[in-house]
N, C-alpha and C positions, 0 to 999 in steps of 0.2 A: 261605299267603302269599306274595307274590313275594318271587324270592333277591333283588333291586330292591329291596326296601323294607327290607335287612337294616339295622338300628342303629351309624350312629356316631357317633364322641364330638364331633364339630363338622366344620361345614361343610368350613371349610378344610385339614381331614383327609382329605376324601375321595379317594380312587385307585379308578384301575381295579384287578382282585380279580385278573389277570393273563391271558392267552388260554387258554382254556378248550376241551375237542370231544366231541361228543358223536359216536355213532358211528350213519349208516344203518340200515337192516335187513341192506342188502348191504353193510355195514362200513364203507364209505367216511367219514372223521374229520371232520367240519366245527366249525369253530374258528371262538370268538365272547371277543369280551371285556368285561368288566360294570364299568359305574360303578354303586354302589347310592344308591342317591338315593330323591328324593321323584316318584312317580305326578303325571301322565302321564310313560312310559317311551319316551325318544325310543329308538327304534331310525334306524341309515342304515344302508342297501339301498344297495351302492355301486351304479360302474356295466358296463360291460365289459368281461371283462380286467383289471378295474380289482380294489382290498381296500380293508380295514375301514383300515389307514391310511395314506390321505393324509391329504389335507393340507387339505377341506372337514371330512372326519371328527375331524379332530381339531381343527380350531376349533372345533366345534360342540361335541366334546369340554372343549372349556378353559369351553363359557359351559356348561355341563350343571356343571361342577363349582365354577363358581364363585358358581351359584344353586342349590345342593342336588338335583337333577334327574340322577334313574336316568339312562344311557345305556345301550345296545345294538351293538356293533357285533358284522358276522357278517363270513363268505366264505364266499362259495356257494363247490359241491366245481366242484374245477380252477380256485380262484381263490386269489392269497394260502398264506394258511396251512393253507388247507383240504386235504381227498386230497382225490380222485378225478384224471382226465385233463380238459386242460379240454373235449377236442375231444368229451369226449363226453356235455357238457353242454346244456341246452336251455332255452328260456324256463319253460316249465312246469315239469323241474327242478332249475330254480334258487330257482324260485316254490317250490315244494318245501321245497326246502331252506332255505330261510327262514324258511317257516311254522313248520317242524318245530324250529330253534332259540329260533322266537320259545313258540311250547307248553311248551316246556321252558324254558325264564328266566321265562316274564313270565305264562306262566298266562294268567288272565284279568285281569290288570290293562288298567287302558284305555294306550293308546299315543299317540305322535305318530310316524310316518314319515315320514321322510325319504329321498328316490327320487333318487339323481344321474344324466341319463341312462337307461339301460336301467333302472337304480334306479328311474327314476322310473314306466315301465313297470311294475315288481315290486311299485309299494308301492302302484298304482292295483287289479292284481292282488288282493293282500291286504289292500286297503279293503275293497271285494267280497265276501273268502271271508269277510272279520271282523270285517263290519258292523259295527255299537255299540260294540264293544270299539276298534278307530281311532275317535281324537278330531279327531285334526288333521290334514292333509295337506299336506308342504312339497316344494315339486317342483324340482329343480334342472337344469335344459335339455332336460327329459324327452325321453323317448324312444319314447312308448307305437305298439305297430304300425312298429316299424323293421327290421324284418326284408322285412313287403313295403311299406314307405312309401319309404326309402332306399336299402334294398341289391338288392331284387330287381329294380328296375326300371333300376337303373344298372350291372346287368355285366352288362360286356362281351361279344364272341363265347367269349373266352380265355378268363377265369371260366366260362363257363355250359361249355365243355368238358370243365376240371380239374373243374368239380362233377359233371359226367357220371361222367368217367374216376376222380376218384381220389377222390372225397366229400368234397371240401372247397377252399377257394382262401383264399392268406393275400396280398392286400395290401400294399405299405410300408405303415406307421405314424410319424405325428410322432412319436407320443407312447414310444416306445419297439419292441420288434423285433416280425417282423409279427405279426399273431396270426389264427388258424386262424378261417374262414367255411365252416363247413358245412353239407352236403346235409340234413343233420338241424336243427342250428337255423331253417336258410329253412320246414325244411316245419312241423316244430311248429309252430314261432312262427305261422302262420295258424291254429293252436285257440286260439289267446289275442289274436285283434283286439279293439281294443277302440273303432278310433272309429266304426264303421258302423250305430251305435246308441247311442240314451242311454248313460249309463253308473251303476246306479245307485248311487250316490255325493251321500251331503249335508253329511257334515260339511265344514268352512270348506279351505278348499287355495288356496293359496298358492304362487305360482311364479313364478321367478325362469329365468331367462332372454335372452344376447345377441345383439345383434342382430346381430355380428360373427360366429356362430356356424355355423364351414363347414361341419361333422358334421351337427347338425339345426337346421334350420332353425327361426329361430322363429316364421316361419307356422303351426307345428306346433301350439306350444300355444295358438296361438288357435284350431284346430281342437280341441283338450281342451276347453276353455274351454265351447263351445257344444256339447257331447256328456254336459258332467256337468250332473247334474240338480242338486249341490247350486248353492244361489243367492247363497252368501258365498264364493266367488271371486274369487281378487286376482292379475292382476299385474303384474313390475315387471320392462321391459324396458328392461337395458343395454346404449346405443348402439353400446360399441364395444369391448361385454365375449364373450369370445371362450367356443367350448363349455366351456372347464376352469372358466371364471369363478374363478379362483385368485390373482387381484392379492391384495394386500391389503383393496382401497377392497372390491370383489366380499366377501372373508371378512368385513369387518366390516358390508355389507349383507346377507350370509345369517346371522350373528350375531343381529343387528336385528330380521330376519324369523322367526328361529324367539322370537326373547326376549317379540316382541309378540305371536307366536298360542299360545306359552303364558302370557303376563301376561291376555290373555284367556280362556283356556279350561284353561288348568293350576294348575298348585298356588299 
């Protein structure tokens, strides 16, 4: 039985069990935190250079605790509380990190995957890989194929030269210190592109995307809708919403969207 189904006395007493780590075969420690409760287990997949302690993740954990729902939050290698060097990571390795933690914690229990930005791409890759185990998808400003669709076409000559010379470039970020975009990230990302063909995912999918998002254009979600095999797909565009969608109203909408998904298809 999945560890997430450990019995607690009452819903009101349900608390995360604390940050735990498991080791990859290469010794890198991957951090995660589990909130025990009922299945399906809500799995939060953070974005590029983000972590499991972000505003959206914690807002969803609050909702899950209130309804007695199991939730798993995790950090990819090089992110948050996990070990490893961020610059060594890639879409494939971070997807594998998430899959390893999910397999370790959740075994074959039903899942609801919540992916934010790059985490949306990883959620789609995992949903394709885990097939019927994934009961629902909730994607927040999803960024499938962002390395090829958004980063590579916008590279400047200076950045291309830095990639060839140093193997990375690190543009300024409004969210914190500069984050490196490596040649490995761009090259390996091409092995995981999704938007060029039908995506064989048939579970219900819900998408939230701000139309004032300057990082991941909302029209990318329209392309995603067209490629998903599922017929149960709904998208909610927030006209004045930015990429982070972390305002109080945004968080309330996120919680309501997850609650509706779980009510329709969950515990």
